[in-house]
Structures are given as structure tokens and as C-alpha cells.
LUMDORO-665546 format. One record per residue: residue in one letter; x, y, z of N, C-alpha, C, O in turn. Coordinates in pm, whole numbers, padded with zeros to 5 digits, always signed. Layout:
# LUMDORO-665546
aXYZXYZXYZXYZ
...
This chain:
# LUMDORO-665546
m-03962+03115-03998-03902+03237-03945-03993+03294-03837-04112+03313-03861
t-03939+03320-03721-04017+03375-03610-03979+03520-03589-03862+03550-03569
p-04077+03612-03593-04044+03754-03576-03986+03782-03439-04030+03725-03338
s-03887+03869-03436-03821+03902-03310-03861+04038-03258-03793+04093-03172
f-03971+04093-03308-04012+04226-03271-04111+04219-03156-04221+04165-03171
g-04072+04274-03042-04158+04270-02924-04285+04349-02939-04382+04324-02867
f-04286+04444-03032-04406+04528-03044-04527+04449-03089-04640+04494-03068
l-04507+04333-03149-04622+04257-03200-04718+04217-03089-04835+04192-03115
l-04669+04209-02965-04754+04168-02854-04852+04275-02814-04948+04248-02741
f-04830+04399-02860-04909+04510-02808-05004+04570-02910-05068+04672-02881
f-05017+04511-03028-05103+04571-03129-05248+04570-03087-05324+04658-03127
g-05288+04473-03008-05428+04464-02968-05477+04586-02893-05596+04618-02898
v-05387+04656-02821-05429+04771-02742-05381+04902-02803-05410+05009-02749
a-05307+04895-02914-05248+05018-02969-05352+05118-03011-05335+05238-02989
v-05461+05071-03071-05561+05163-03123-05625+05244-03011-05670+05356-03034
a-05630+05187-02891-05700+05253-02781-05614+05357-02710-05665+05430-02624
r-05486+05367-02743-05399+05458-02672-05425+05604-02707-05477+05634-02814
e-05388+05692-02616-05410+05834-02638-05306+05889-02736-05204+05825-02762
c-05335+06008-02790-05246+06063-02892-05112+06107-02834-05020+06139-02910
a-05099+06110-02705-04969+06139-02645-04866+06034-02684-04746+06059-02677
d-04913+05917-02726-04824+05808-02766-04797+05806-02916-04752+05705-02968
l-04825+05917-02987-04812+05918-03132-04672+05881-03177-04655+05801-03269
e-04570+05938-03112-04432+05909-03153-04401+05761-03139-04338+05701-03227
e-04445+05702-03029-04421+05559-03009-04494+05476-03115-04440+05378-03167
l-04618+05516-03146-04696+05444-03246-04630+05453-03384-04631+05356-03459
e-04574+05568-03416-04506+05583-03544-04381+05496-03551-04348+05442-03657
w-04312+05481-03437-04198+05390-03434-04244+05247-03458-04175+05169-03523
e-04361+05212-03404-04414+05077-03425-04446+05053-03571-04429+04941-03621
v-04493+05156-03641-04515+05143-03785-04383+05115-03856-04376+05029-03944
t-04278+05188-03817-04146+05165-03877-04099+05023-03852-04048+04957-03943
d-04115+04975-03729-04076+04837-03697-04156+04738-03783-04102+04639-03833
a-04286+04766-03798-04370+04677-03877-04327+04676-04023-04330+04571-04088
e-04286+04792-04075-04237+04798-04214-04110+04715-04230-04092+04649-04332
w-04023+04720-04130-03902+04635-04134-03941+04487-04131-03881+04404-04201
y-04040+04455-04051-04086+04317-04042-04137+04269-04177-04108+04156-04219
v-04213+04355-04248-04263+04318-04380-04147+04299-04477-04148+04206-04557
e-04046+04387-04470-03930+04374-04559-03858+04241-04534-03820+04172-04628
d-03841+04206-04406-03775+04078-04374-03858+03961-04426-03805+03868-04487
a-03990+03966-04401-04077+03857-04445-04077+03845-04597-04078+03735-04651
q-04076+03961-04667-04072+03960-04814-03941+03899-04864-03941+03828-04964
f-03830+03927-04794-03700+03871-04833-03703+03719-04825-03661+03651-04919
f-03753+03665-04714-03757+03519-04699-03858+03457-04794-03838+03345-04842
f-03968+03529-04822-04065+03477-04918-04001+03465-05056-04017+03362-05123
d-03929+03569-05100-03864+03565-05230-03759+03455-05236-03737+03395-05341
m-03694+03429-05123-03589+03327-05120-03648+03186-05120-03596+03097-05187
d-03756+03164-05044-03813+03030-05029-03915+02996-05137-03947+02879-05156
c-03965+03097-05208-04065+03071-05313-04020+03134-05445-04091+03217-05501
p-03901+03096-05496-03852+03161-05617-03933+03126-05741-03930+03200-05839
e-04004+03014-05738-04085+02971-05851-04197+02882-05799-04187+02832-05687
p-04303+02862-05876-04410+02774-05827-04357+02636-05793-04285+02575-05873
v-04393+02587-05676-04350+02454-05632-04451+02352-05684-04570+02367-05658
p-04407+02247-05758-04503+02150-05812-04579+02079-05701-04525+02051-05594
d-04705+02050-05728-04789+01982-05629-04764+01832-05625-04790+01769-05523
k-04715+01773-05734-04692+01629-05735-04578+01595-05830-04541+01676-05916
i-04523+01477-05814-04417+01429-05902-04436+01279-05919-04467+01208-05823
r-04417+01229-06042-04437+01088-06071-04313+01008-06031-04200+01042-06066
l-04338+00901-05954-04229+00814-05911-04225+00683-05990-04136+00600-05971
d-04324+00664-06080-04334+00538-06153-04284+00550-06296-04311+00464-06380
q-04210+00657-06325-04158+00676-06460-04006+00684-06457-03946+00740-06365
v-03946+00628-06560-03801+00638-06578-03778+00683-06722-03869+00674-06805
p-03657+00731-06753-03631+00770-06892-03665+00660-06990-03647+00542-06962
r-03716+00700-07106-03768+00602-07202-03663+00498-07239-03696+00380-07254
n-03539+00540-07253-03437+00444-07296-03401+00342-07187-03327+00248-07214
l-03453+00359-07066-03430+00260-06961-03545+00163-06950-03533+00062-06881
h-03657+00190-07016-03771+00098-07013-03744-00027-07096-03777-00139-07056
h-03685-00007-07210-03666-00117-07305-03518-00128-07341-03463-00037-07404
v-03455-00235-07302-03312-00254-07324-03292-00357-07434-03345-00467-07427
e-03214-00321-07535-03179-00413-07641-03028-00436-07638-02951-00343-07617
c-02988-00559-07659-02844-00587-07666-02819-00692-07773-02907-00772-07804
s-02703-00690-07825-02665-00783-07931-02595-00904-07870-02517-00891-07776
l-02624-01021-07924-02558-01143-07876-02419-01160-07937-02350-01259-07912
a-02380-01060-08019-02248-01071-08083-02138-01076-07980-02035-01140-08000
g-02161-01005-07867-02059-01005-07763-02072-01122-07668-01995-01133-07572
g-02165-01208-07694-02183-01324-07609-02295-01302-07508-02328-01189-07473
a-02352-01413-07464-02466-01406-07371-02426-01338-07241-02508-01266-07183
q-02304-01358-07195-02261-01297-07069-02257-01145-07079-02299-01075-06987
q-02205-01094-07193-02199-00949-07212-02340-00890-07220-02365-00782-07166
c-02432-00960-07288-02570-00911-07300-02637-00906-07162-02707-00810-07131
a-02615-01008-07082-02673-01010-06948-02616-00898-06862-02688-00838-06783
r-02484-00869-06878-02422-00762-06801-02482-00626-06840-02507-00541-06754
t-02504-00606-06972-02563-00481-07018-02705-00463-06964-02743-00355-06920
t-02783-00572-06969-02921-00565-06918-02922-00533-06770-03001-00450-06725
s-02836-00596-06694-02828-00572-06550-02788-00427-06521-02840-00365-06429
q-02694-00374-06602-02649-00238-06581-02765-00139-06601-02781-00046-06522
y-02844-00159-06705-02956-00068-06731-03062-00078-06623-03124+00021-06587
r-03082-00196-06571-03178-00211-06460-03132-00132-06337-03212-00068-06270
r-03000-00139-06310-02947-00063-06197-02964+00087-06220-02996+00161-06127
l-02944+00132-06346-02963+00273-06377-03108+00315-06353-03133+00424-06302
a-03202+00231-06391-03343+00262-06371-03375+00276-06222-03444+00369-06181
k-03324+00183-06142-03347+00190-05996-03281+00315-05938-03338+00380-05850
s-03162+00348-05986-03092+00467-05936-03171+00593-05971-03181+00686-05891
w-03227+00596-06095-03306+00713-06134-03428+00730-06045-03459+00841-06002
q-03497+00618-06018-03614+00627-05931-03575+00670-05790-03650+00743-05725
s-03461+00627-05742-03414+00668-05609-03389+00818-05606-03423+00886-05509
r-03328+00870-05714-03302+01013-05721-03432+01092-05724-03443+01198-05663
v-03532+01041-05796-03661+01108-05803-03726+01113-05665-03786+01214-05627
k-03713+01005-05589-03769+01004-05454-03702+01109-05366-03768+01178-05288
r-03568+01120-05379-03499+01223-05302-03543+01363-05346-03558+01453-05264
q-03563+01380-05478-03609+01509-05528-03749+01540-05474-03779+01655-05439
a-03834+01438-05467-03969+01458-05414-03963+01503-05269-04038+01591-05227
a-03873+01442-05192-03859+01483-05052-03813+01628-05042-03858+01703-04956
s-03720+01666-05132-03672+01804-05133-03785+01901-05168-03796+02009-05111
i-03871+01861-05264-03983+01946-05304-04081+01963-05189-04133+02072-05166
i-04106+01855-05116-04196+01862-05001-04142+01961-04898-04218+02040-04842
q-04009+01957-04873-03948+02050-04779-03957+02194-04830-03985+02286-04753
r-03933+02213-04961-03944+02347-05018-04085+02401-05006-04106+02518-04973
k-04183+02314-05033-04322+02358-05025-04357+02398-04882-04430+02495-04861
a-04305+02323-04785-04332+02357-04645-04270+02493-04611-04332+02575-04544
r-04145+02515-04658-04080+02643-04632-04154+02758-04701-04169+02866-04645
c-04201+02732-04823-04273+02835-04897-04406+02867-04828-04444+02984-04817
d-04478+02764-04783-04604+02787-04712-04580+02869-04585-04657+02959-04553
e-04472+02836-04512-04440+02909-04390-04405+03054-04422-04447+03146-04351
a-04327+03075-04529-04290+03212-04567-04412+03292-04611-04422+03410-04581
t-04505+03227-04682-04627+03295-04725-04710+03338-04606-04760+03450-04601
q-04726+03246-04508-04803+03279-04388-04735+03391-04309-04801+03479-04255
e-04603+03386-04303-04529+03488-04230-04545+03625-04296-04558+03726-04228
l-04543+03628-04431-04560+03755-04502-04699+03811-04480-04715+03932-04460
d-04801+03725-04484-04938+03771-04457-04949+03828-04316-05013+03932-04296
t-04888+03760-04218-04891+03808-04080-04823+03943-04068-04872+04032-03999
a-04708+03959-04136-04635+04086-04130-04719+04200-04186-04723+04309-04129
k-04787+04175-04299-04870+04279-04360-04988+04316-04269-05024+04433-04258
e-05046+04215-04203-05157+04243-04111-05109+04328-03992-05179+04419-03949
q-04989+04298-03940-04936+04375-03828-04909+04519-03870-04931+04613-03793
l-04859+04536-03994-04834+04670-04043-04965+04747-04056-04971+04865-04021
e-05069+04683-04104-05199+04749-04116-05250+04794-03980-05303+04904-03966
r-05235+04708-03879-05281+04744-03745-05202+04863-03690-05258+04953-03626
a-05072+04862-03716-04990+04974-03669-05032+05103-03737-05042+05208-03673
q-05057+05096-03868-05100+05216-03941-05237+05263-03893-05261+05383-03883
q-05326+05170-03863-05457+05207-03812-05445+05276-03677-05519+05371-03648
a-05351+05229-03593-05332+05291-03462-05287+05436-03477-05332+05525-03405
v-05195+05460-03574-05148+05596-03597-05261+05683-03651-05278+05797-03607
e-05339+05630-03746-05449+05707-03802-05551+05742-03695-05602+05854-03691
a-05582+05645-03606-05677+05671-03499-05625+05777-03404-05701+05858-03351
c-05493+05776-03382-05432+05872-03291-05433+06013-03351-05452+06112-03280
k-05413+06020-03483-05408+06150-03549-05546+06208-03576-05559+06329-03593
a-05648+06124-03578-05783+06171-03614-05829+06278-03517-05818+06259-03396
p-05881+06391-03566-05928+06497-03477-06056+06453-03405-06130+06370-03457
p-06081+06508-03287-06204+06473-03217-06325+06522-03294-06314+06621-03366
p-06440+06456-03282-06559+06499-03354-06600+06639-03311-06584+06672-03193
p-06651+06722-03401-06691+06859-03367-06812+06859-03275-06894+06767-03278
l-06822+06964-03194-06937+06979-03107-07062+07003-03189-07058+07071-03291
a-07172+06947-03144-07297+06963-03216-07339+07108-03216-07332+07176-03113
s-07383+07156-03330-07428+07294-03341-07531+07303-03452-07512+07250-03561
s-07640+07370-03423-07746+07382-03523-07703+07467-03641-07763+07460-03748
n-07597+07549-03622-07552+07637-03729-07430+07582-03802-07378+07645-03895
a-07384+07463-03760-07262+07408-03819-07290+07355-03958-07398+07303-03986
s-07189+07369-04046-07198+07312-04180-07154+07167-04176-07078+07131-04086
p-07198+07081-04268-07153+06942-04273-07002+06935-04284-06940+07020-04348
i-06943+06833-04222-06798+06817-04221-06747+06804-04364-06802+06729-04443
g-06640+06879-04397-06576+06869-04528-06647+06949-04635-06600+06950-04749
i-06757+07016-04604-06829+07093-04705-06809+07241-04680-06843+07292-04573
a-06753+07309-04777-06729+07451-04762-06857+07527-04792-06950+07473-04852
a-06861+07653-04750-06980+07735-04773-06979+07783-04917-06945+07898-04945
a-07017+07694-05008-07020+07727-05149-07139+07656-05211-07187+07557-05157
s-07185+07705-05324-07304+07648-05387-07277+07509-05444-07361+07420-05432
s-07159+07489-05505-07126+07359-05564-06982+07322-05531-06896+07329-05619
p-06955+07284-05410-06817+07248-05373-06778+07115-05435-06865+07034-05466
p-06649+07090-05454-06606+06959-05501-06636+06852-05396-06646+06882-05277
k-06650+06730-05440-06687+06622-05349-06623+06492-05397-06626+06461-05516
i-06564+06417-05304-06505+06285-05334-06580+06182-05250-06574+06186-05127
t-06649+06091-05314-06727+05989-05244-06664+05852-05267-06646+05808-05380
y-06631+05786-05157-06569+05653-05162-06671+05548-05119-06732+05561-05013
t-06689+05446-05200-06777+05335-05165-06703+05205-05191-06644+05186-05297
s-06708+05114-05094-06654+04979-05115-06765+04878-05089-06847+04897-04999
l-06766+04772-05167-06868+04669-05159-06804+04532-05176-06699+04522-05239
p-06866+04426-05122-06812+04292-05144-06815+04257-05294-06914+04284-05362
y-06708+04198-05342-06701+04161-05484-06638+04023-05498-06526+04001-05452
y-06709+03932-05561-06660+03795-05581-06662+03757-05730-06654+03639-05764
g-06672+03857-05816-06681+03830-05959-06546+03817-06027-06442+03820-05961
p-06548+03802-06160-06423+03787-06237-06358+03921-06266-06410+04027-06229
s-06244+03915-06332-06175+04036-06374-06254+04106-06484-06337+04046-06553
l-06225+04235-06499-06287+04312-06607-06241+04256-06741-06123+04224-06760
v-06335+04244-06833-06305+04200-06969-06321+04320-07061-06426+04384-07063
i-06217+04351-07137-06222+04465-07227-06338+04447-07326-06354+04341-07387
g-06418+04551-07340-06535+04544-07425-06662+04514-07347-06772+04525-07400
h-06645+04475-07220-06761+04442-07135-06750+04516-07001-06783+04461-06896
a-06704+04640-07008-06684+04717-06885-06815+04741-06811-06818+04742-06688
d-06924+04761-06887-07053+04787-06822-07097+04670-06735-07156+04691-06629
e-07069+04548-06778-07104+04431-06698-07023+04428-06569-07075+04395-06462
f-06895+04463-06581-06808+04469-06463-06859+04573-06364-06866+04546-06244
v-06895+04691-06414-06946+04797-06327-07074+04752-06258-07093+04777-06139
a-07163+04686-06333-07289+04639-06274-07263+04538-06162-07333+04540-06061
r-07163+04450-06180-07132+04352-06076-07075+04420-05952-07109+04384-05839
v-06987+04521-05973-06930+04592-05858-07039+04665-05781-07048+04653-05659
r-07122+04739-05852-07226+04818-05785-07342+04734-05735-07425+04782-05658
g-07348+04610-05779-07455+04522-05733-07425+04453-05601-07510+04380-05550
g-07305+04472-05545-07271+04410-05417-07356+04464-05303-07396+04581-05304
q-07384+04380-05206-07462+04418-05089-07368+04450-04974-07291+04365-04930
t-07375+04574-04925-07280+04617-04822-07299+04539-04693-07409+04493-04660
r-07190+04526-04620-07191+04461-04490-07068+04507-04415-06994+04593-04463
q-07046+04451-04295-06933+04492-04213-06803+04470-04290-06783+04367-04355
g-06714+04568-04283-06587+04563-04355-06588+04647-04481-06485+04663-04546
y-06705+04702-04515-06718+04786-04634-06794+04912-04594-06862+04912-04491
c-06785+05020-04673-06847+05145-04630-06864+05242-04744-06813+05221-04854
t-06937+05349-04716-06947+05467-04803-06909+05587-04718-06964+05606-04609
t-06817+05669-04766-06771+05785-04690-06719+05890-04787-06691+05860-04903
t-06705+06012-04740-06644+06118-04821-06497+06131-04783-06459+06106-04668
l-06415+06171-04880-06272+06184-04859-06229+06329-04881-06286+06400-04963
d-06128+06370-04807-06067+06500-04830-05967+06494-04945-05943+06594-05012
s-05908+06376-04966-05815+06356-05077-05834+06215-05130-05878+06126-05057
l-05802+06196-05255-05823+06066-05318-05707+05973-05288-05632+05931-05376
e-05695+05941-05158-05599+05844-05106-05681+05747-05022-05753+05788-04931
f-05670+05619-05052-05758+05525-04983-05693+05388-04969-05604+05349-05045
r-05740+05318-04869-05707+05178-04842-05821+05124-04757-05841+05169-04645
n-05894+05029-04810-06020+04992-04747-06005+04955-04601-06093+04985-04520
t-05895+04889-04565-05875+04851-04425-05869+04971-04333-05904+04962-04216
i-05823+05086-04387-05812+05208-04308-05929+05301-04334-05988+05356-04240
t-05964+05320-04461-06072+05412-04496-06203+05372-04430-06280+05458-04385
c-06229+05242-04422-06353+05194-04360-06333+05156-04214-06426+05105-04152
g-06216+05180-04157-06192+05148-04017-06202+04999-03990-06311+04947-03966
r-06088+04929-03995-06083+04784-03980-06165+04717-04090-06233+04617-04066
g-06157+04774-04210-06232+04721-04324-06170+04594-04380-06062+04552-04339
s-06242+04534-04473-06197+04410-04535-06076+04435-04623-06063+04541-04683
r-05986+04337-04630-05870+04346-04718-05881+04249-04835-05787+04236-04914
r-05994+04181-04846-06015+04086-04954-06151+04109-05020-06244+04161-04958
n-06160+04069-05148-06288+04070-05220-06357+04206-05211-06466+04218-05155
i-06290+04308-05267-06338+04446-05256-06373+04500-05395-06295+04487-05489
g-06492+04559-05405-06529+04636-05522-06523+04784-05487-06582+04826-05388
f-06453+04863-05567-06436+05006-05540-06524+05087-05635-06525+05062-05756
d-06597+05181-05581-06681+05271-05661-06659+05413-05609-06717+05453-05508
i-06575+05488-05677-06532+05620-05629-06578+05727-05728-06557+05715-05849
i-06640+05830-05676-06694+05937-05760-06635+06071-05716-06638+06105-05598
v-06581+06145-05813-06525+06278-05788-06609+06379-05866-06622+06369-05988
e-06666+06476-05796-06745+06582-05858-06672+06715-05838-06630+06747-05727
f-06659+06793-05946-06581+06916-05937-06622+07011-06050-06693+06973-06143
d-06577+07135-06037-06603+07237-06139-06474+07274-06209-06371+07293-06144
e-06479+07286-06340-06372+07348-06418-06412+07495-06431-06505+07528-06505
k-06341+07581-06359-06382+07721-06348-06328+07809-06459-06379+07919-06483
r-06224+07761-06527-06172+07839-06639-06252+07806-06766-06346+07727-06763
g-06215+07867-06873-06286+07844-06997-06273+07702-07048-06347+07660-07137
g-06181+07628-06994-06154+07491-07036-06005+07463-07023-05923+07553-07043
s-05969+07338-06991-05828+07304-06976-05809+07155-06996-05904+07077-06992
e-05683+07117-07018-05646+06978-07042-05586+06918-06915-05487+06968-06863
w-05647+06810-06866-05604+06748-06741-05539+06614-06771-05584+06540-06859
d-05432+06582-06696-05367+06451-06701-05384+06383-06566-05378+06448-06461
f-05405+06250-06568-05428+06174-06446-05328+06060-06432-05288+05997-06530
d-05288+06036-06308-05197+05927-06273-05264+05843-06165-05287+05891-06054
f-05295+05717-06198-05368+05630-06106-05273+05528-06043-05237+05428-06106
g-05232+05555-05918-05154+05459-05842-05248+05381-05752-05274+05420-05638
v-05299+05269-05803-05404+05195-05733-05370+05046-05723-05277+04998-05788
d-05447+04976-05641-05434+04831-05627-05567+04768-05668-05651+04738-05583
f-05584+04747-05798-05703+04684-05854-05658+04554-05921-05631+04552-06041
g-05651+04447-05844-05602+04321-05898-05690+04261-06006-05644+04178-06084
l-05817+04303-06010-05911+04249-06109-05945+04350-06218-06041+04332-06292
g-05867+04458-06227-05888+04557-06331-05974+04673-06287-06026+04675-06175
g-05989+04772-06377-06066+04890-06344-06107+04967-06469-06058+04941-06579
v-06198+05063-06450-06249+05142-06561-06278+05285-06513-06313+05306-06397
i-06262+05383-06604-06282+05524-06573-06393+05580-06662-06395+05557-06783
f-06485+05654-06601-06587+05727-06676-06574+05875-06644-06548+05913-06530
v-06593+05959-06746-06599+06104-06728-06733+06151-06784-06761+06134-06903
d-06814+06210-06698-06946+06259-06738-07027+06150-06808-07096+06175-06907
g-07016+06027-06755-07094+05917-06806-07035+05843-06925-07089+05741-06967
e-06924+05893-06980-06860+05830-07095-06733+05758-07053-06649+05814-06982
k-06718+05633-07098-06598+05557-07064-06478+05616-07137-06482+05636-07259
v-06371+05645-07062-06250+05701-07123-06130+05607-07114-06036+05622-07193
k-06131+05511-07022-06016+05420-07008-06058+05297-06930-06136+05307-06836
s-06005+05180-06969-06028+05058-06892-05907+04967-06908-05831+04977-07005
y-05889+04879-06809-05777+04784-06812-05823+04657-06740-05877+04663-06630
g-05800+04542-06805-05850+04417-06751-05749+04334-06674-05784+04228-06623
g-05625+04381-06664-05522+04304-06593-05506+04348-06449-05584+04428-06398
d-05403+04295-06386-05371+04329-06247-05305+04468-06244-05201+04489-06306
i-05367+04561-06172-05313+04697-06161-05258+04714-06019-05334+04712-05923
w-05129+04730-06007-05066+04751-05875-04944+04840-05894-04847+04800-05959
w-04949+04959-05838-04842+05056-05858-04723+05034-05767-04619+05098-05784
a-04735+04942-05669-04624+04905-05579-04565+05025-05507-04447+05024-05470
r-04646+05129-05485-04603+05250-05415-04485+05318-05482-04407+05387-05416
r-04472+05300-05612-04363+05364-05686-04421+05473-05774-04521+05451-05843
e-04360+05590-05773-04407+05699-05858-04383+05667-06005-04460+05710-06091
n-04277+05593-06034-04249+05553-06172-04311+05416-06197-04241+05316-06205
h-04444+05413-06209-04517+05288-06224-04591+05286-06357-04606+05389-06422
a-04638+05168-06395-04720+05156-06515-04855+05221-06489-04929+05180-06399
n-04887+05324-06567-05010+05402-06544-05121+05346-06634-05162+05411-06730
h-05169+05224-06599-05263+05153-06686-05394+05229-06705-05456+05218-06811
l-05437+05304-06606-05564+05376-06616-05545+05525-06645-05642+05600-06654
g-05421+05568-06659-05395+05710-06682-05454+05758-06814-05459+05683-06912
f-05497+05883-06817-05553+05938-06940-05542+06090-06937-05514+06151-06834
r-05566+06150-07053-05568+06295-07069-05706+06333-07122-05761+06266-07210
h-05761+06443-07067-05897+06480-07106-05913+06633-07105-05860+06702-07017
n-05985+06683-07202-06016+06826-07208-06150+06851-07138-06255+06806-07184
f-06144+06924-07028-06264+06957-06952-06311+07097-06990-06235+07193-06984
t-06436+07108-07030-06495+07238-07059-06537+07304-06928-06542+07239-06824
q-06565+07431-06934-06607+07503-06814-06740+07447-06764-06832+07421-06841
g-06749+07428-06632-06872+07378-06573-06848+07259-06482-06734+07226-06449
r-06956+07194-06442-06953+07082-06348-06921+06952-06421-06970+06927-06531
h-06836+06866-06357-06798+06739-06416-06798+06629-06309-06790+06655-06189
k-06809+06507-06359-06807+06391-06269-06714+06284-06324-06727+06241-06439
l-06618+06242-06240-06525+06134-06274-06559+06013-06188-06571+06025-06066
e-06575+05897-06251-06608+05774-06178-06494+05674-06196-06451+05646-06308
l-06446+05620-06086-06338+05522-06084-06392+05393-06024-06427+05389-05905
i-06400+05287-06104-06455+05160-06058-06350+05051-06077-06294+05037-06186
g-06324+04975-05973-06226+04867-05980-06256+04759-05879-06352+04771-05802
a-06176+04654-05878-06198+04543-05785-06065+04480-05749-05970+04480-05827
e-06061+04426-05629-05939+04366-05573-05975+04238-05498-06063+04239-05412
k-05907+04128-05531-05931+04002-05459-05853+03999-05328-05908+03963-05224
c-05725+04036-05333-05640+04042-05214-05512+04116-05250-05459+04089-05358
c-05460+04206-05172-05481+04220-05029-05490+04368-04989-05440+04407-04884
d-05553+04450-05074-05587+04587-05039-05465+04674-05010-05445+04720-04897
g-05383+04696-05113-05269+04787-05096-05315+04932-05097-05427+04960-05140
p-05231+05024-05051-05268+05166-05050-05279+05220-05193-05206+05176-05282
s-05370+05315-05213-05392+05373-05345-05397+05525-05335-05431+05581-05231
r-05365+05590-05446-05377+05735-05455-05389+05773-05602-05339+05704-05690
v-05457+05886-05627-05476+05936-05763-05423+06078-05770-05455+06161-05685
k-05341+06106-05872-05285+06240-05892-05333+06298-06025-05377+06226-06115
f-05324+06431-06035-05361+06498-06159-05282+06628-06172-05220+06675-06077
c-05287+06685-06292-05238+06820-06313-05313+06879-06432-05363+06806-06517
s-05319+07011-06437-05395+07080-06540-05299+07158-06629-05215+07235-06580
n-05313+07138-06761-05228+07206-06859-05080+07191-06827-05004+07288-06832
c-05040+07069-06794-04901+07045-06753-04828+06950-06847-04708+06926-06830
n-04901+06895-06947-04841+06800-07040-04785+06678-06967-04682+06623-07005
a-04855+06638-06860-04822+06516-06783-04686+06521-06716-04627+06416-06689
r-04635+06640-06688-04506+06648-06617-04525+06601-06474-04609+06655-06401
s-04448+06500-06434-04467+06438-06303-04442+06534-06188-04503+06521-06082
d-04352+06631-06209-04321+06722-06099-04436+06818-06070-04436+06885-05966
e-04534+06827-06160-04648+06914-06137-04773+06838-06092-04876+06898-06064
m-04761+06707-06085-04874+06625-06040-04898+06646-05891-04803+06658-05814
e-05024+06649-05850-05061+06654-05709-05179+06563-05685-05256+06532-05776
v-05194+06519-05561-05302+06429-05526-05436+06499-05544-05452+06614-05502
v-05531+06431-05606-05666+06485-05619-05723+06505-05478-05724+06412-05397
s-05769+06626-05449-05821+06656-05316-05924+06767-05324-05935+06835-05426
i-05998+06785-05215-06093+06894-05209-06020+07028-05228-06068+07116-05298
a-05904+07041-05163-05826+07165-05173-05779+07192-05315-05788+07304-05364
s-05726+07087-05383-05672+07107-05517-05780+07128-05621-05754+07183-05728
l-05903+07084-05592-06014+07102-05686-06093+07229-05661-06178+07267-05742
t-06065+07294-05550-06141+07415-05516-06089+07537-05592-06141+07647-05575
């Protein structure tokens, strides 16, 4: 399948355009989303099930290997029966060869559809990066009296710290979360990974780190905040892409872990594998979210609500504003 979208030729320069082109860039994101939908449709059609890597051509049904016949019908009848079974064996092998050819064609179509889907997702990421770059405010003028960006004039403001590191380890194993955390935090940073502060707990390494890596990512996210009331019960909803699992700590204590593939598929009604409820006492608290992803860095967000009994309509994205 060859994409028919002319915008694909211009992604290389999209990021450099001025914000006057924001509307056009947003249209390009929409086109890219359609491209991904088309590519996903053909992928689902051409790869409905795993395609076998090999097929045996030297085997026939067991009852065709060994032919027995009775001489009661005469030698001529026995010879005719033997000949018939031999023809059946040859016909079966011929059919298997045709099936093998069909499998080879299916595998080629599936490989092409897989490559096309990967290309579509990469184009969508570039379009989204162009929009984010266009929307980003200009850096503030240097001032000796200026406060650090994102920090309010308060003694203990909330803080969201995002760190990504290269990760090539296995999935989290329940009961061994500490080992998983040590492997994630033991990664050595390099290009494609970063540490930064967030205004809201919405992230995607390719965008959060600016042309960041979309493969082999370890996530280490820390949220620091104050519970200003006498105490309250908080519910959390984790819409994340942690293909290798994840674990949650509150004030140094593990509260939830999951060792399978976590992917919310951008649906609000998703399996909340890392979701939990916790009673926070008055004072300062720290929430740590550690996970890992092999491929391909889908968008993530974390929501919460206080004293809401997990009602979805009261959930809001964790942010500096909502924690203040």
C-alpha cells in the first residue's frame, strides 16, 4: 500500500515553520491520523494471525504412507488401489506446495503492512512534534529576579519530574519489583532520553524529550505534592504505555505493580492495571511511577480525584495546577 498523502513530503521542514502555520500543521496531524487508521486497517486485514515461518513438504497423511490391500479382489484390483493411493499422496504434496506459495505471499503482504504501519506512526509523531514546537512559548527573557520556570512563589510547591533512560531488560516479575526498579534506574542516559519537569502528567518520550527514542525506554516519574487538608482518599487512573510492566510507590512503599503489557489504547474505559486508592494524611507526599516499554512509545496520562469514590466524571489529569 502506497500512501497518497502529499503532506508526507514536507515533514522534514514542518518543525522549522513559524507558528503562523499552526492551522496548517494541525491539519497535517489530522491527515497523519487518517494515514495511521488506513495503515492499521490493512495491517489487520493482511496479518489476521501469525504467519508460519515454515511448512513441511515431505510429509503426507499417515494413511497414505502405508497402503494395504487384499488379494481377494484379484491382483489387478490391488494394483489399482495402490496406484490410486500413490496419486492421492502426490496430489496432497502438490496442494501443500501451493499452500506454501500462498503463505509466502501472505507473509510478504504482512511484512509490507507492518512496515507501512510503522511508517504511518512515525509520520504522525513528526506531525505532532511540529504542532508542539509551534505551540511552545518562546523562552523567557533572562532576569536576575525571575523565578525558575514552572515554580510558583511558595515554600513547597508541587513538582512532577520526568526521567527516561535506555532499558533493555525483561518485564517486571511480580514479587521482584525492586529488581525491576534497579534495572530501570541503572540505565545510562544518552541522546533520545532526558530528565525534565512537567506541568501535567501527560507524556510521550518522543515528544517530551524532543525527538526522543520510541524504543527501549525506562520511565522514572516522581510526583511531589502536599495534602493540605486533614487527610483524604485519592483514586488514580493510569492510562500508560508500559509494555514491560510497571510499579507504583507512595512515600517509599510499594502500593501496586503489574508485570504484563499495559496499554490503555487512548480509551477512557480501559483496564486500569496500575490504578489504586490511597489515604493521604496531611503533609508532604511522594508518588513514584516506574515502568518500561520496548516499542513503540504510545501517549500516556495519569488522572486522579480526591474523595470521589473513583467516579470517572470527577477524574482530572495530575498537574501542578490540580495539586496546588
